[in-house]
Backbone as CSV, one residue per row, in Angstrom:
resi,resn,N_x,N_y,N_z,CA_x,CA_y,CA_z,C_x,C_y,C_z
1,MET,-5.951,95.825,46.906,-5.216,95.224,48.177,-6.528,95.329,49.096
2,SER,-6.308,94.545,50.045,-7.817,94.588,50.805,-6.597,94.127,52.578
3,HIS,-7.545,94.582,53.184,-6.968,94.421,54.831,-7.799,94.153,55.882
4,THR,-7.391,93.995,56.588,-8.270,93.630,58.027,-8.933,94.699,58.474
5,PRO,-10.464,94.708,58.074,-10.975,96.190,58.509,-11.233,96.359,60.041
6,GLY,-11.467,97.274,60.709,-11.733,98.098,61.930,-12.842,97.453,62.229
7,PRO,-13.145,97.567,63.479,-12.475,98.307,64.688,-11.781,97.024,65.236
8,LEU,-10.765,97.611,65.435,-9.432,96.752,66.227,-9.242,97.460,67.584
9,ILE,-8.846,96.153,68.493,-8.370,96.653,69.708,-7.339,96.084,70.371
10,VAL,-6.745,96.735,71.534,-5.373,96.439,71.851,-6.124,95.097,73.490
11,VAL,-5.679,94.091,73.240,-6.015,93.103,74.436,-4.601,92.661,75.119
12,GLY,-4.516,93.223,76.407,-3.286,92.691,77.274,-2.882,93.898,78.164
13,PRO,-1.879,93.760,78.689,-0.763,92.209,78.448,-1.439,91.114,79.400
14,LYS,-0.608,90.303,78.546,-0.883,88.935,79.096,0.232,88.679,79.459
15,GLU,0.704,88.154,80.654,2.130,87.792,81.056,2.110,86.473,81.204
16,PHE,3.329,85.967,80.607,3.716,84.407,81.046,5.129,84.457,80.951
17,GLY,5.766,83.427,81.537,7.144,83.464,81.830,7.831,82.326,81.360
18,GLU,9.161,82.352,81.290,10.232,81.579,80.383,11.450,81.495,81.532
19,THR,12.163,80.797,80.940,14.023,80.780,81.774,14.300,81.090,80.790
20,GLU,15.825,81.902,81.044,16.709,82.075,80.094,18.187,81.729,80.922
21,THR,19.308,81.573,79.928,20.698,81.500,80.359,21.224,82.883,80.460
22,THR,21.870,83.357,81.338,22.330,84.767,81.095,23.845,84.475,80.707
23,PRO,24.527,85.714,80.300,25.751,85.262,79.839,27.093,85.027,80.623
24,ASP,26.726,84.993,82.004,27.552,84.270,82.899,27.062,82.953,83.311
25,GLY,26.170,82.021,82.834,25.860,80.845,82.648,24.730,80.710,83.762
26,LYS,24.108,81.745,84.393,23.202,81.373,85.237,22.040,81.218,84.832
27,ILE,20.789,80.659,84.927,19.367,80.810,84.637,18.487,81.340,85.048
28,ARG,17.740,82.428,84.750,16.788,83.338,85.545,15.297,82.996,84.964
29,GLY,14.309,83.496,85.648,13.051,83.728,85.054,12.728,85.080,84.356
30,VAL,12.113,85.036,83.136,12.018,85.919,82.568,10.412,86.141,82.053
31,VAL,9.960,87.149,82.461,8.271,87.407,82.538,8.207,88.084,81.182
32,TYR,7.535,87.897,80.314,7.139,88.429,79.056,5.260,89.032,79.005
33,CYS,5.468,89.905,78.256,4.105,90.579,78.174,3.540,90.642,76.737
34,ASP,2.510,90.288,76.483,2.000,89.733,75.316,0.708,90.784,75.047
35,TYR,0.995,91.632,73.948,-0.323,92.758,73.753,-0.783,91.953,72.454
36,ALA,-1.970,91.746,72.519,-2.705,91.342,71.560,-3.672,92.112,70.464
37,ILE,-3.683,92.050,69.321,-4.489,93.075,68.612,-5.975,92.020,67.968
38,ALA,-7.088,92.598,68.505,-8.092,91.644,68.149,-9.449,92.382,67.325
39,MET,-9.605,91.749,66.278,-11.018,92.114,65.315,-11.874,92.567,66.599
40,HIS,-13.023,93.550,66.766,-13.929,93.570,67.539,-15.199,94.004,67.344
41,PRO,-15.761,93.084,66.861,-17.379,93.769,65.782,-18.253,93.099,67.064
42,GLY,-17.977,94.023,68.391,-18.973,93.820,69.365,-18.670,93.048,70.391
43,GLY,-17.044,92.367,70.502,-16.855,91.848,71.959,-15.459,91.420,71.202
44,PRO,-14.559,91.075,72.010,-13.057,90.412,71.790,-13.357,89.304,70.829
45,GLY,-12.541,89.432,69.496,-12.948,88.827,68.500,-11.647,87.816,68.020
46,THR,-11.330,87.723,67.013,-10.445,87.072,66.315,-8.839,87.726,66.584
47,ILE,-7.793,87.031,67.235,-6.396,87.777,67.353,-5.880,87.839,66.103
48,ILE,-5.349,88.866,65.315,-4.629,88.946,64.053,-3.157,89.447,64.294
49,ALA,-2.957,89.828,65.489,-1.576,90.115,65.255,-1.057,89.893,66.868
50,GLU,0.371,89.919,67.329,0.655,90.203,68.619,1.818,90.810,68.490
51,PHE,2.212,91.342,70.203,3.607,92.085,70.272,4.023,91.619,71.527
52,PHE,5.244,91.151,71.581,5.741,90.868,72.670,6.846,92.061,73.402
53,GLY,7.198,91.747,74.452,8.282,92.461,75.312,8.175,91.979,76.439
54,ARG,9.473,92.057,77.192,9.807,91.946,78.564,8.752,92.875,79.706
55,CYS,8.060,92.153,80.181,7.504,93.337,81.180,8.565,93.636,81.982
56,GLY,8.696,94.970,82.521,9.250,95.672,83.488,10.700,96.205,82.960
57,GLU,11.273,95.932,81.823,12.545,95.844,81.028,12.622,96.693,80.158
58,ASN,13.489,97.348,79.490,13.515,98.240,78.265,13.822,97.397,77.319
59,THR,13.971,96.136,77.189,14.433,95.611,75.653,13.406,95.689,74.691
60,PHE,12.264,95.159,75.000,11.342,96.023,73.923,9.987,96.837,74.217
61,PRO,10.510,97.919,74.807,9.758,98.951,75.537,8.555,99.715,74.842
62,ASP,8.817,99.035,73.005,7.893,99.930,72.288,6.487,98.699,71.988
63,SER,6.651,97.524,72.325,5.860,96.749,72.397,4.550,97.151,72.345
64,LYS,3.865,98.168,73.664,2.826,98.590,73.761,1.989,99.667,72.597
65,ALA,3.383,100.719,72.383,2.821,101.717,71.567,2.743,101.052,70.002
66,ASN,3.587,100.170,69.855,3.585,99.413,68.326,2.014,98.558,68.414
67,ALA,1.510,97.617,69.374,0.335,97.174,69.311,-1.121,98.645,69.542
68,MET,-0.987,99.683,69.816,-2.057,100.577,69.955,-1.884,101.568,68.513
69,LEU,-0.730,101.256,68.046,-0.408,102.089,66.380,-1.362,101.154,65.457
70,PHE,-0.904,100.366,65.568,-1.385,98.635,64.431,-3.005,98.850,65.096
71,ALA,-3.506,98.968,66.080,-4.950,98.739,66.274,-5.367,100.160,65.638
72,ALA,-5.083,101.289,65.985,-5.381,102.372,65.170,-5.124,102.344,63.496
73,ALA,-4.526,101.805,63.052,-4.494,101.953,61.455,-5.968,101.951,60.695
74,PRO,-6.823,101.445,60.957,-8.142,101.464,60.023,-8.470,103.088,60.386
75,ASP,-8.441,103.181,61.651,-9.282,104.649,61.605,-8.318,105.832,61.314
76,LEU,-7.081,105.483,61.312,-5.950,106.383,60.514,-6.447,106.410,58.915
77,LEU,-6.586,105.521,58.543,-6.276,105.340,57.155,-8.164,106.193,56.739
78,ASN,-9.104,106.053,57.241,-10.509,106.443,56.970,-10.539,107.838,57.573
79,ALA,-9.349,108.175,58.819,-9.213,110.062,58.404,-8.651,110.244,57.474
80,CYS,-7.646,109.648,57.064,-7.119,110.470,55.951,-7.962,110.446,54.542
81,LYS,-8.285,109.245,54.271,-9.179,109.091,53.414,-10.355,110.306,53.278
82,ASP,-11.193,110.826,54.880,-11.882,111.936,54.872,-11.168,113.257,54.330
83,ALA,-10.346,113.405,54.936,-9.111,114.635,54.734,-9.336,114.911,53.218
84,LEU,-8.622,114.096,52.625,-8.207,113.962,51.364,-9.708,113.851,50.175
85,ALA,-10.835,113.729,50.680,-11.903,113.814,50.259,-12.641,115.212,50.431
86,LEU,-12.303,115.721,51.634,-12.480,117.077,51.876,-11.796,118.166,51.015
87,VAL,-10.492,118.086,50.647,-9.342,118.600,50.052,-9.904,118.923,48.815
88,GLU,-10.073,117.310,48.018,-10.537,117.576,46.496,-11.761,118.215,46.139
89,ASN,-12.590,118.108,47.228,-14.052,118.515,46.823,-14.109,119.757,47.528
90,ASP,-13.537,120.378,48.247,-14.124,121.956,48.880,-14.543,122.897,48.195
91,LYS,-14.623,122.654,46.947,-15.020,124.168,46.107,-16.516,123.922,45.645
92,GLN,-17.304,122.590,46.313,-18.731,122.123,46.211,-19.578,122.172,47.251
93,TYR,-18.498,123.008,48.488,-19.486,123.103,49.674,-19.913,124.791,50.024
94,THR,-20.578,125.024,50.448,-20.614,126.655,51.373,-19.726,126.640,52.349
95,VAL,-19.634,127.912,52.752,-18.578,128.305,53.735,-18.966,127.584,54.834
96,ALA,-20.484,127.839,55.197,-20.592,126.640,56.287,-20.549,125.377,56.137
97,GLU,-20.852,124.827,55.414,-20.613,123.633,55.311,-18.897,122.889,55.201
98,ALA,-18.257,123.786,54.352,-17.090,123.301,54.606,-16.503,123.635,55.804
99,ILE,-16.719,124.835,56.849,-16.397,124.888,58.292,-16.445,123.656,58.899
100,LYS,-18.033,122.857,58.901,-18.054,121.919,59.746,-18.040,120.437,59.328
101,LEU,-17.685,120.447,57.797,-16.624,119.388,57.307,-15.307,119.332,57.986
102,ARG,-14.623,120.405,57.873,-13.364,120.754,58.191,-13.234,120.008,59.622
103,ALA,-13.931,120.697,60.752,-14.300,120.018,61.947,-14.577,118.608,62.172
104,ASP,-15.128,118.455,61.474,-15.699,116.419,61.648,-14.543,115.960,61.340
105,VAL,-13.500,116.656,60.157,-12.007,115.810,59.959,-11.478,115.789,60.433
106,PHE,-11.419,116.752,61.139,-10.307,117.231,62.217,-10.730,116.774,63.650
107,ASN,-11.956,116.430,64.106,-12.031,115.470,65.057,-11.874,113.903,64.996
108,THR,-12.092,113.520,63.986,-12.137,112.133,63.437,-10.613,112.154,63.262
109,LEU,-9.748,113.129,62.954,-8.128,112.652,62.862,-7.478,112.760,64.164
110,ILE,-7.876,113.335,65.139,-7.267,113.237,66.408,-8.025,112.217,67.267
111,ALA,-9.100,111.839,66.972,-9.654,110.473,67.769,-8.711,109.368,67.354
112,ALA,-8.876,109.128,65.968,-7.803,108.193,65.561,-6.135,108.390,65.838
113,MET,-5.658,109.536,65.960,-4.231,109.557,66.857,-4.014,109.460,67.992
114,ARG,-5.274,109.909,68.982,-5.587,109.512,70.105,-5.574,108.134,70.449
115,LYS,-6.149,107.455,69.722,-6.277,105.732,69.587,-4.795,105.020,69.527
116,ALA,-4.222,105.876,68.445,-2.889,105.236,68.145,-1.826,106.001,69.661
117,GLY,-2.091,106.546,70.533,-1.566,107.367,71.754,-0.791,108.253,71.432
118,VAL,-1.026,109.167,70.361,-0.297,110.517,70.055,-1.086,111.381,70.495
119,ASN,-0.613,112.612,70.844,-1.184,113.704,71.476,-0.717,114.890,70.205
120,TYR,-1.480,114.960,69.755,-1.341,115.965,68.237,-0.831,117.125,68.597
121,ARG,-0.993,117.648,69.781,-0.909,119.179,69.913,0.950,119.294,70.071
122,ASP,1.306,118.264,70.560,2.904,118.032,71.045,3.625,116.889,70.271
123,MET,2.857,116.171,69.372,3.050,114.971,68.566,4.359,114.092,69.711
124,THR,3.526,113.860,70.607,4.284,112.921,71.525,3.178,111.871,72.270
125,ARG,3.988,110.868,72.542,3.295,109.476,73.042,2.424,109.825,74.195
126,LEU,0.932,109.557,74.201,0.329,109.339,75.344,0.602,108.208,76.438
127,GLU,0.621,108.711,77.481,0.780,107.656,78.702,-0.746,107.345,78.778
128,SER,-0.667,105.703,78.923,-2.155,105.454,78.796,-2.099,103.969,80.126
């Protein structure tokens, strides 16, 4: 199975408006926020996904967080692959090499989590 390779970036929010009818029959304007995921081969590239939510309301509060996680997916996958390779092959390294490789894998994992908006120390979402 193949997937869209990274790096991916979050673009937005792009705001656009519509009208809706409220339960009491009134028409009101609604502003939506669109977060797009784009392939980023050196500049904003092809849009591959979009996450929508209402700006300033809690109807879709996770649209930005979902977009950030989606964009970080290739980085997270690569970090997991690196961690598994290290665990599977750790016997072939000297102690000094293993320490350096563990630090490299650790930093890769943290960078991928940070891109997804997660603080590994307390596993809460970072404000961005």
